[in-house]
N, CA, C and O atoms as CSV, one atom per row, in Angstrom:
chain,resi,resn,atom,element,x,y,z
A,1,MET,N,N,95.009,75.961,83.476
A,1,MET,CA,C,95.353,76.400,82.147
A,1,MET,C,C,95.768,75.196,81.301
A,1,MET,O,O,96.536,74.343,81.746
A,2,THR,N,N,95.260,75.147,80.109
A,2,THR,CA,C,95.614,74.084,79.184
A,2,THR,C,C,96.811,74.537,78.357
A,2,THR,O,O,96.803,75.622,77.776
A,3,ARG,N,N,97.823,73.707,78.313
A,3,ARG,CA,C,99.013,73.995,77.527
A,3,ARG,C,C,98.981,73.165,76.243
A,3,ARG,O,O,98.508,72.029,76.236
A,4,VAL,N,N,99.481,73.739,75.177
A,4,VAL,CA,C,99.594,73.049,73.892
A,4,VAL,C,C,100.803,72.126,73.962
A,4,VAL,O,O,101.869,72.526,74.429
A,5,LEU,N,N,100.636,70.901,73.500
A,5,LEU,CA,C,101.736,69.936,73.456
A,5,LEU,C,C,102.445,70.090,72.116
A,5,LEU,O,O,101.830,69.975,71.056
A,6,ARG,N,N,103.746,70.350,72.180
A,6,ARG,CA,C,104.550,70.526,70.965
A,6,ARG,C,C,105.747,69.590,71.054
A,6,ARG,O,O,106.330,69.405,72.123
A,7,GLU,N,N,106.103,69.007,69.928
A,7,GLU,CA,C,107.184,68.036,69.857
A,7,GLU,C,C,108.234,68.562,68.879
A,7,GLU,O,O,107.901,68.892,67.741
A,8,LEU,N,N,109.487,68.645,69.303
A,8,LEU,CA,C,110.536,69.026,68.369
A,8,LEU,C,C,110.619,67.989,67.255
A,8,LEU,O,O,110.393,66.800,67.481
A,9,GLN,N,N,110.940,68.447,66.069
A,9,GLN,CA,C,111.021,67.521,64.931
A,9,GLN,C,C,112.045,66.424,65.199
A,9,GLN,O,O,111.819,65.266,64.847
A,10,ALA,N,N,113.161,66.778,65.814
A,10,ALA,CA,C,114.184,65.774,66.120
A,10,ALA,C,C,113.643,64.701,67.054
A,10,ALA,O,O,113.993,63.528,66.921
A,11,ALA,N,N,112.790,65.094,68.000
A,11,ALA,CA,C,112.184,64.122,68.922
A,11,ALA,C,C,111.247,63.191,68.167
A,11,ALA,O,O,111.275,61.976,68.364
A,12,SER,N,N,110.433,63.757,67.316
A,12,SER,CA,C,109.503,62.951,66.523
A,12,SER,C,C,110.251,61.944,65.650
A,12,SER,O,O,109.846,60.786,65.538
A,13,GLU,N,N,111.342,62.393,65.034
A,13,GLU,CA,C,112.129,61.514,64.172
A,13,GLU,C,C,112.788,60.390,64.974
A,13,GLU,O,O,112.862,59.254,64.505
A,14,GLU,N,N,113.268,60.705,66.185
A,14,GLU,CA,C,113.926,59.643,66.946
A,14,GLU,C,C,112.924,58.628,67.485
A,14,GLU,O,O,113.270,57.460,67.662
A,15,LEU,N,N,111.695,59.048,67.747
A,15,LEU,CA,C,110.675,58.081,68.158
A,15,LEU,C,C,110.363,57.130,67.006
A,15,LEU,O,O,110.272,55.918,67.207
A,16,ARG,N,N,110.200,57.669,65.814
A,16,ARG,CA,C,109.960,56.815,64.634
A,16,ARG,C,C,111.136,55.866,64.410
A,16,ARG,O,O,110.930,54.687,64.124
A,17,ALA,N,N,112.362,56.365,64.536
A,17,ALA,CA,C,113.550,55.520,64.359
A,17,ALA,C,C,113.596,54.428,65.430
A,17,ALA,O,O,113.976,53.292,65.145
A,18,GLY,N,N,113.214,54.769,66.648
A,18,GLY,CA,C,113.178,53.776,67.718
A,18,GLY,C,C,112.180,52.673,67.423
A,18,GLY,O,O,112.448,51.498,67.672
A,19,ALA,N,N,111.029,53.056,66.894
A,19,ALA,CA,C,110.003,52.062,66.552
A,19,ALA,C,C,110.473,51.171,65.405
A,19,ALA,O,O,110.218,49.966,65.413
A,20,LEU,N,N,111.151,51.747,64.429
A,20,LEU,CA,C,111.636,50.966,63.279
A,20,LEU,C,C,112.806,50.063,63.646
A,20,LEU,O,O,113.078,49.090,62.943
A,21,TRP,N,N,113.499,50.370,64.735
A,21,TRP,CA,C,114.639,49.566,65.166
A,21,TRP,C,C,114.210,48.140,65.513
A,21,TRP,O,O,114.965,47.189,65.307
A,22,TYR,N,N,112.995,48.000,66.039
A,22,TYR,CA,C,112.507,46.663,66.410
A,22,TYR,C,C,112.184,45.870,65.146
A,22,TYR,O,O,111.548,46.381,64.224
A,23,ASP,N,N,112.632,44.619,65.118
A,23,ASP,CA,C,112.392,43.767,63.951
A,23,ASP,C,C,110.912,43.465,63.759
A,23,ASP,O,O,110.448,43.278,62.634
A,24,ASP,N,N,110.191,43.419,64.841
A,24,ASP,CA,C,108.761,43.105,64.801
A,24,ASP,C,C,107.961,44.404,64.744
A,24,ASP,O,O,107.999,45.189,65.691
A,25,PRO,N,N,107.237,44.643,63.648
A,25,PRO,CA,C,106.462,45.880,63.533
A,25,PRO,C,C,105.447,46.068,64.665
A,25,PRO,O,O,105.128,47.199,65.033
A,26,ASP,N,N,104.941,44.963,65.216
A,26,ASP,CA,C,103.990,45.071,66.320
A,26,ASP,C,C,104.653,45.669,67.563
A,26,ASP,O,O,104.028,46.441,68.290
A,27,VAL,N,N,105.905,45.315,67.807
A,27,VAL,CA,C,106.631,45.872,68.949
A,27,VAL,C,C,106.882,47.367,68.712
A,27,VAL,O,O,106.729,48.179,69.625
A,28,GLY,N,N,107.263,47.719,67.491
A,28,GLY,CA,C,107.446,49.127,67.151
A,28,GLY,C,C,106.169,49.923,67.358
A,28,GLY,O,O,106.205,51.045,67.863
A,29,GLN,N,N,105.041,49.344,66.968
A,29,GLN,CA,C,103.753,50.025,67.170
A,29,GLN,C,C,103.433,50.160,68.652
A,29,GLN,O,O,102.871,51.169,69.078
A,30,ARG,N,N,103.788,49.152,69.437
A,30,ARG,CA,C,103.562,49.242,70.888
A,30,ARG,C,C,104.399,50.369,71.506
A,30,ARG,O,O,103.942,51.062,72.415
A,31,LEU,N,N,105.632,50.545,71.005
A,31,LEU,CA,C,106.445,51.672,71.470
A,31,LEU,C,C,105.761,52.994,71.139
A,31,LEU,O,O,105.670,53.876,71.992
A,32,MET,N,N,105.286,53.132,69.918
A,32,MET,CA,C,104.586,54.367,69.514
A,32,MET,C,C,103.365,54.608,70.403
A,32,MET,O,O,103.131,55.729,70.853
A,33,ASP,N,N,102.593,53.553,70.652
A,33,ASP,CA,C,101.395,53.682,71.486
A,33,ASP,C,C,101.757,54.059,72.919
A,33,ASP,O,O,101.097,54.903,73.525
A,34,ALA,N,N,102.799,53.442,73.460
A,34,ALA,CA,C,103.227,53.748,74.830
A,34,ALA,C,C,103.742,55.185,74.925
A,34,ALA,O,O,103.513,55.859,75.930
A,35,ALA,N,N,104.430,55.652,73.895
A,35,ALA,CA,C,104.911,57.039,73.885
A,35,ALA,C,C,103.732,58.009,73.825
A,35,ALA,O,O,103.752,59.044,74.491
A,36,ARG,N,N,102.721,57.694,73.048
A,36,ARG,CA,C,101.529,58.552,72.966
A,36,ARG,C,C,100.788,58.552,74.306
A,36,ARG,O,O,100.258,59.583,74.721
A,37,GLU,N,N,100.750,57.424,74.969
A,37,GLU,CA,C,100.138,57.364,76.297
A,37,GLU,C,C,100.913,58.248,77.277
A,37,GLU,O,O,100.317,58.950,78.094
A,38,ALA,N,N,102.231,58.209,77.189
A,38,ALA,CA,C,103.059,59.074,78.042
A,38,ALA,C,C,102.779,60.540,77.736
A,38,ALA,O,O,102.705,61.361,78.650
A,39,GLN,N,N,102.624,60.874,76.460
A,39,GLN,CA,C,102.287,62.252,76.080
A,39,GLN,C,C,100.977,62.688,76.729
A,39,GLN,O,O,100.877,63.797,77.253
A,40,THR,N,N,99.988,61.822,76.691
A,40,THR,CA,C,98.683,62.149,77.275
A,40,THR,C,C,98.812,62.412,78.771
A,40,THR,O,O,98.243,63.374,79.288
A,41,LEU,N,N,99.555,61.562,79.461
A,41,LEU,CA,C,99.757,61.764,80.897
A,41,LEU,C,C,100.498,63.064,81.177
A,41,LEU,O,O,100.157,63.788,82.113
A,42,ILE,N,N,101.507,63.360,80.372
A,42,ILE,CA,C,102.250,64.612,80.528
A,42,ILE,C,C,101.330,65.806,80.311
A,42,ILE,O,O,101.384,66.776,81.067
A,43,ALA,N,N,100.490,65.742,79.292
A,43,ALA,CA,C,99.566,66.843,79.015
A,43,ALA,C,C,98.593,67.049,80.174
A,43,ALA,O,O,98.249,68.182,80.510
A,44,ASP,N,N,98.151,65.940,80.785
A,44,ASP,CA,C,97.202,66.023,81.896
A,44,ASP,C,C,97.855,66.480,83.196
A,44,ASP,O,O,97.236,67.188,83.991
A,45,MET,N,N,99.101,66.078,83.411
A,45,MET,CA,C,99.792,66.357,84.686
A,45,MET,C,C,101.251,66.725,84.414
A,45,MET,O,O,102.139,65.940,84.748
A,46,PRO,N,N,101.529,67.879,83.827
A,46,PRO,CA,C,102.886,68.187,83.385
A,46,PRO,C,C,103.931,68.294,84.500
A,46,PRO,O,O,105.127,68.193,84.231
A,47,PHE,N,N,103.501,68.493,85.729
A,47,PHE,CA,C,104.462,68.661,86.825
A,47,PHE,C,C,104.564,67.419,87.709
A,47,PHE,O,O,105.148,67.477,88.791
A,48,ALA,N,N,104.007,66.313,87.264
A,48,ALA,CA,C,103.974,65.091,88.078
A,48,ALA,C,C,105.316,64.368,88.117
A,48,ALA,O,O,105.558,63.587,89.038
A,49,TRP,N,N,106.187,64.602,87.154
A,49,TRP,CA,C,107.453,63.874,87.094
A,49,TRP,C,C,108.585,64.789,87.537
A,49,TRP,O,O,108.554,65.993,87.282
A,50,PRO,N,N,109.580,64.219,88.200
A,50,PRO,CA,C,110.642,65.045,88.792
A,50,PRO,C,C,111.564,65.650,87.732
A,50,PRO,O,O,111.679,65.135,86.620
A,51,PRO,N,N,112.210,66.739,88.096
A,51,PRO,CA,C,113.201,67.337,87.190
A,51,PRO,C,C,114.376,66.389,86.954
A,51,PRO,O,O,114.717,65.571,87.808
A,52,VAL,N,N,114.975,66.517,85.795
A,52,VAL,CA,C,116.167,65.748,85.450
A,52,VAL,C,C,117.331,66.335,86.249
A,52,VAL,O,O,117.649,67.513,86.085
A,53,PRO,N,N,117.971,65.545,87.105
A,53,PRO,CA,C,118.986,66.091,87.999
A,53,PRO,C,C,120.248,66.603,87.308
A,53,PRO,O,O,120.896,67.519,87.816
A,54,GLU,N,N,120.608,66.032,86.161
A,54,GLU,CA,C,121.849,66.452,85.517
A,54,GLU,C,C,121.727,67.748,84.713
A,54,GLU,O,O,122.721,68.238,84.178
A,55,TRP,N,N,120.530,68.299,84.624
A,55,TRP,CA,C,120.311,69.542,83.882
A,55,TRP,C,C,120.349,70.706,84.850
A,55,TRP,O,O,119.704,70.672,85.898
A,56,ASP,N,N,121.112,71.748,84.499
A,56,ASP,CA,C,121.189,72.911,85.374
A,56,ASP,C,C,120.877,74.210,84.642
A,56,ASP,O,O,121.299,75.285,85.068
A,57,GLY,N,N,120.137,74.110,83.542
A,57,GLY,CA,C,119.746,75.293,82.787
A,57,GLY,C,C,118.554,75.994,83.411
A,57,GLY,O,O,118.058,75.584,84.460
A,58,GLU,N,N,118.099,77.048,82.761
A,58,GLU,CA,C,116.991,77.855,83.291
A,58,GLU,C,C,115.669,77.096,83.338
A,58,GLU,O,O,114.971,77.125,84.351
A,59,GLU,N,N,115.323,76.413,82.235
A,59,GLU,CA,C,114.074,75.666,82.219
A,59,GLU,C,C,114.185,74.456,83.143
A,59,GLU,O,O,115.268,73.906,83.342
A,60,VAL,N,N,113.058,74.059,83.694
A,60,VAL,CA,C,113.016,72.814,84.455
A,60,VAL,C,C,112.701,71.711,83.451
A,60,VAL,O,O,111.630,71.697,82.845
A,61,ILE,N,N,113.630,70.802,83.285
A,61,ILE,CA,C,113.477,69.700,82.337
A,61,ILE,C,C,113.029,68.476,83.122
A,61,ILE,O,O,113.597,68.156,84.165
A,62,ARG,N,N,112.007,67.794,82.615
A,62,ARG,CA,C,111.466,66.618,83.289
A,62,ARG,C,C,111.560,65.399,82.381
A,62,ARG,O,O,111.730,65.511,81.166
A,63,ARG,N,N,111.445,64.244,83.004
A,63,ARG,CA,C,111.496,62.986,82.258
A,63,ARG,C,C,110.357,62.086,82.721
A,63,ARG,O,O,110.188,61.847,83.916
A,64,LYS,N,N,109.579,61.592,81.766
A,64,LYS,CA,C,108.502,60.641,82.031
A,64,LYS,C,C,108.862,59.348,81.314
A,64,LYS,O,O,109.080,59.353,80.103
A,65,ALA,N,N,108.928,58.245,82.046
A,65,ALA,CA,C,109.251,56.948,81.446
A,65,ALA,C,C,108.160,56.521,80.474
A,65,ALA,O,O,106.982,56.822,80.668
A,66,VAL,N,N,108.571,55.816,79.431
A,66,VAL,CA,C,107.645,55.208,78.473
A,66,VAL,C,C,107.417,53.786,78.955
A,66,VAL,O,O,108.337,52.968,78.947
A,67,SER,N,N,106.210,53.494,79.369
A,67,SER,CA,C,105.869,52.211,79.977
A,67,SER,C,C,106.220,51.031,79.067
A,67,SER,O,O,105.810,50.969,77.908
A,68,GLY,N,N,106.996,50.093,79.635
A,68,GLY,CA,C,107.329,48.870,78.918
A,68,GLY,C,C,108.522,48.963,77.989
A,68,GLY,O,O,108.878,47.974,77.348
A,69,PHE,N,N,109.150,50.134,77.899
A,69,PHE,CA,C,110.270,50.330,76.985
A,69,PHE,C,C,111.365,51.133,77.683
A,69,PHE,O,O,111.086,51.878,78.622
A,70,PRO,N,N,112.604,50.983,77.230
A,70,PRO,CA,C,113.711,51.710,77.864
A,70,PRO,C,C,113.872,53.132,77.322
A,70,PRO,O,O,114.976,53.554,76.978
A,71,TYR,N,N,112.781,53.848,77.251
A,71,TYR,CA,C,112.776,55.224,76.753
A,71,TYR,C,C,112.140,56.142,77.779
A,71,TYR,O,O,111.333,55.719,78.607
A,72,GLY,N,N,112.522,57.406,77.705
A,72,GLY,CA,C,111.889,58.426,78.519
A,72,GLY,C,C,111.556,59.624,77.655
A,72,GLY,O,O,112.295,59.954,76.726
A,73,VAL,N,N,110.445,60.275,77.959
A,73,VAL,CA,C,110.058,61.499,77.267
A,73,VAL,C,C,110.694,62.651,78.042
A,73,VAL,O,O,110.401,62.849,79.222
A,74,ILE,N,N,111.563,63.409,77.377
A,74,ILE,CA,C,112.224,64.559,77.973
A,74,ILE,C,C,111.452,65.788,77.524
A,74,ILE,O,O,111.238,65.988,76.328
A,75,TYR,N,N,111.024,66.627,78.491
A,75,TYR,CA,C,110.180,67.766,78.141
A,75,TYR,C,C,110.336,68.899,79.146
A,75,TYR,O,O,110.870,68.720,80.241
A,76,TYR,N,N,109.856,70.065,78.742
A,76,TYR,CA,C,109.766,71.204,79.654
A,76,TYR,C,C,108.457,71.932,79.391
A,76,TYR,O,O,107.824,71.738,78.353
A,77,THR,N,N,108.062,72.758,80.326
A,77,THR,CA,C,106.813,73.506,80.185
A,77,THR,C,C,107.091,75.002,80.176
A,77,THR,O,O,108.057,75.483,80.767
A,78,THR,N,N,106.218,75.716,79.491
A,78,THR,CA,C,106.173,77.175,79.559
A,78,THR,C,C,104.771,77.534,80.016
A,78,THR,O,O,103.977,76.653,80.347
A,79,ASP,N,N,104.469,78.807,80.035
A,79,ASP,CA,C,103.117,79.212,80.424
A,79,ASP,C,C,102.061,78.737,79.437
A,79,ASP,O,O,100.896,78.580,79.804
A,80,THR,N,N,102.457,78.505,78.187
A,80,THR,CA,C,101.481,78.179,77.153
A,80,THR,C,C,101.644,76.807,76.499
A,80,THR,O,O,100.737,76.340,75.810
A,81,GLU,N,N,102.788,76.160,76.710
A,81,GLU,CA,C,102.986,74.893,76.021
A,81,GLU,C,C,103.856,73.922,76.816
A,81,GLU,O,O,104.545,74.288,77.768
A,82,ILE,N,N,103.790,72.679,76.378
A,82,ILE,CA,C,104.667,71.608,76.843
A,82,ILE,C,C,105.491,71.217,75.627
A,82,ILE,O,O,104.938,70.871,74.583
A,83,VAL,N,N,106.804,71.270,75.760
A,83,VAL,CA,C,107.685,71.014,74.629
A,83,VAL,C,C,108.428,69.698,74.860
A,83,VAL,O,O,109.192,69.557,75.815
A,84,ILE,N,N,108.189,68.749,73.974
A,84,ILE,CA,C,108.906,67.474,74.032
A,84,ILE,C,C,110.203,67.636,73.267
A,84,ILE,O,O,110.207,67.921,72.069
A,85,VAL,N,N,111.299,67.452,73.976
A,85,VAL,CA,C,112.636,67.654,73.440
A,85,VAL,C,C,113.207,66.365,72.867
A,85,VAL,O,O,113.918,66.394,71.862
A,86,ALA,N,N,112.899,65.227,73.500
A,86,ALA,CA,C,113.499,63.961,73.074
A,86,ALA,C,C,112.699,62.777,73.588
A,86,ALA,O,O,111.969,62.868,74.575
A,87,TYR,N,N,112.858,61.675,72.892
A,87,TYR,CA,C,112.445,60.355,73.364
A,87,TYR,C,C,113.764,59.622,73.544
A,87,TYR,O,O,114.251,58.955,72.631
A,88,ALA,N,N,114.328,59.756,74.723
A,88,ALA,CA,C,115.697,59.309,74.972
A,88,ALA,C,C,115.743,57.864,75.461
A,88,ALA,O,O,115.025,57.480,76.385
A,89,HIS,N,N,116.595,57.079,74.827
A,89,HIS,CA,C,116.840,55.715,75.277
A,89,HIS,C,C,117.604,55.793,76.593
A,89,HIS,O,O,118.497,56.627,76.739
A,90,GLU,N,N,117.270,54.948,77.535
A,90,GLU,CA,C,117.864,54.997,78.874
A,90,GLU,C,C,119.348,54.668,78.892
A,90,GLU,O,O,120.062,55.105,79.795
A,91,ARG,N,N,119.830,53.903,77.913
A,91,ARG,CA,C,121.210,53.429,77.967
A,91,ARG,C,C,122.096,53.930,76.827
A,91,ARG,O,O,123.247,53.509,76.715
A,92,ARG,N,N,121.590,54.801,76.003
A,92,ARG,CA,C,122.383,55.288,74.865
A,92,ARG,C,C,122.646,56.781,74.987
A,92,ARG,O,O,121.720,57.557,75.224
A,93,GLN,N,N,123.851,57.174,74.834
A,93,GLN,CA,C,124.262,58.577,74.781
A,93,GLN,C,C,123.555,59.459,75.813
A,93,GLN,O,O,122.773,60.332,75.436
A,94,PRO,N,N,123.811,59.251,77.089
A,94,PRO,CA,C,123.150,60.075,78.106
A,94,PRO,C,C,123.380,61.573,77.862
A,94,PRO,O,O,124.497,62.010,77.586
A,95,GLY,N,N,122.320,62.324,77.969
A,95,GLY,CA,C,122.400,63.778,77.880
A,95,GLY,C,C,122.559,64.362,76.496
A,95,GLY,O,O,122.717,65.576,76.368
A,96,TYR,N,N,122.523,63.534,75.433
A,96,TYR,CA,C,122.697,64.056,74.075
A,96,TYR,C,C,121.677,65.136,73.738
A,96,TYR,O,O,121.968,66.048,72.964
A,97,TRP,N,N,120.483,65.035,74.316
A,97,TRP,CA,C,119.380,65.943,74.020
A,97,TRP,C,C,119.614,67.345,74.560
A,97,TRP,O,O,118.913,68.272,74.156
A,98,MET,N,N,120.565,67.530,75.449
A,98,MET,CA,C,120.805,68.843,76.044
A,98,MET,C,C,121.168,69.884,74.991
A,98,MET,O,O,120.899,71.071,75.178
A,99,SER,N,N,121.766,69.463,73.904
A,99,SER,CA,C,122.126,70.411,72.832
A,99,SER,C,C,120.884,70.950,72.107
A,99,SER,O,O,120.993,71.912,71.347
A,100,ARG,N,N,119.730,70.362,72.325
A,100,ARG,CA,C,118.493,70.815,71.667
A,100,ARG,C,C,117.837,71.979,72.416
A,100,ARG,O,O,116.882,72.581,71.927
A,101,LEU,N,N,118.349,72.283,73.582
A,101,LEU,CA,C,117.746,73.349,74.390
A,101,LEU,C,C,118.459,74.670,74.207
A,101,LEU,O,O,118.076,75.668,74.816
């Protein structure tokens, strides 16, 4: 079954903010490209990454690292879609995205 990939607006905004944080626009673009590559892998294999251990809610929340950057794509799946909740920095405000669920 093919699931639709959906991104929360807050997640989309934080990815753009993360890209703009870098002084070099080329580095920001590389972050965007790496995040899109992670999205593609998630869409192809949504259950390939382990559940986030600190989450104990009903949905199974997973994290896929963004290659080359200290970010992870936080997402969950339903029968019909994959929902991206956050592009979370590995060292800033752990678990802040939990309030989005």
